[in-house]
C-alpha positions in Angstrom: 6.1 -7.0 3.1 9.7 -6.0 3.6 11.1 -8.9 5.8 14.0 -6.7 6.8 11.8 -4.2 8.5 10.1 -6.5 11.0 11.0 -9.2 13.4 11.1 -12.6 11.8 11.2 -16.4 12.7 12.9 -18.9 10.5 12.0 -22.5 10.9 12.9 -25.8 9.3 10.6 -28.9 9.2 10.2 -32.6 8.8 7.9 -31.4 5.8 11.2 -30.5 4.0 10.7 -26.8 4.1 12.0 -23.8 5.7 9.8 -21.0 6.3 10.0 -17.3 7.4 7.3 -16.1 9.7 6.2 -12.6 10.8 6.5 -12.7 14.6 4.1 -9.8 14.7 1.3 -11.3 12.5 2.1 -15.0 12.5 1.8 -14.9 8.8 4.1 -17.0 6.7 6.1 -14.7 4.6 8.3 -17.1 2.5 8.7 -20.9 2.0 12.0 -22.4 0.9 11.4 -25.5 -1.0 14.1 -28.1 -2.4 15.1 -30.6 0.1 13.7 -34.1 -0.2 14.3 -34.9 3.6 13.5 -33.2 6.9 15.5 -29.9 7.5 17.6 -30.7 10.8 19.6 -27.5 11.2 19.9 -24.0 9.8 22.3 -21.0 10.1 22.4 -17.5 8.6 25.4 -15.6 7.3 26.8 -12.6 9.5 24.7 -10.1 7.5 21.4 -12.0 7.8 20.9 -12.3 4.1 21.8 -15.9 3.4 20.3 -18.9 5.0 21.9 -22.3 5.2 19.7 -25.5 5.5 21.1 -28.8 6.4 18.8 -31.9 5.8 18.2 -35.5 6.2 18.7 -35.8 2.4 22.6 -35.3 3.1 22.7 -31.9 1.5 23.3 -28.4 2.5 21.3 -25.7 0.5 22.1 -22.1 0.5 19.2 -19.6 0.1 18.9 -15.8 -0.6 16.6 -14.9 2.2 15.2 -11.7 0.5 14.5 -13.3 -2.9 13.6 -16.9 -1.6 15.8 -18.6 -4.3 18.3 -21.4 -4.0 21.9 -20.3 -4.6 23.8 -23.5 -4.2 23.7 -27.2 -3.1 26.6 -29.0 -1.3 25.9 -32.6 -1.7 29.0 -34.5 -0.7 28.0 -35.9 2.8 27.1 -39.5 3.0 24.8 -39.0 6.1 22.3 -36.3 7.2 23.6 -32.9 8.0 22.9 -32.4 11.8 25.0 -28.9 12.5 26.0 -26.0 10.5 28.3 -23.2 11.4 28.8 -20.1 9.2 32.1 -18.2 9.9 33.4 -15.4 7.8 37.1 -15.6 7.2 39.0 -12.2 7.5 41.2 -11.5 4.5 44.7 -9.9 5.3 45.6 -7.4 2.8 49.3 -6.4 2.2 50.7 -8.7 4.8 54.5 -8.0 5.3 56.4 -10.6 7.4 59.6 -9.4 8.9 62.4 -11.3 10.8 65.2 -10.2 12.6 
């Protein structure tokens, strides 16, 4: 099933996994495994292609939603991750500053 053609629900759980569900059928379409603590928060990138999960294991994991594979781990926190915010930085090309 192509998860981009249907409405989906993404959940994080104390069972250490995140899951994608079909809202239409209730079927679990994909499971993201890798955390060793409960998933406490989640966020997606602005395009809806990357999932970020924050956990009680003090890590943030980055997932490719379509493929289901883990892309990166951020592991420098000393306590559980309780909130995530994804923000795209705008790049300024050919910036010219003028003063008079």
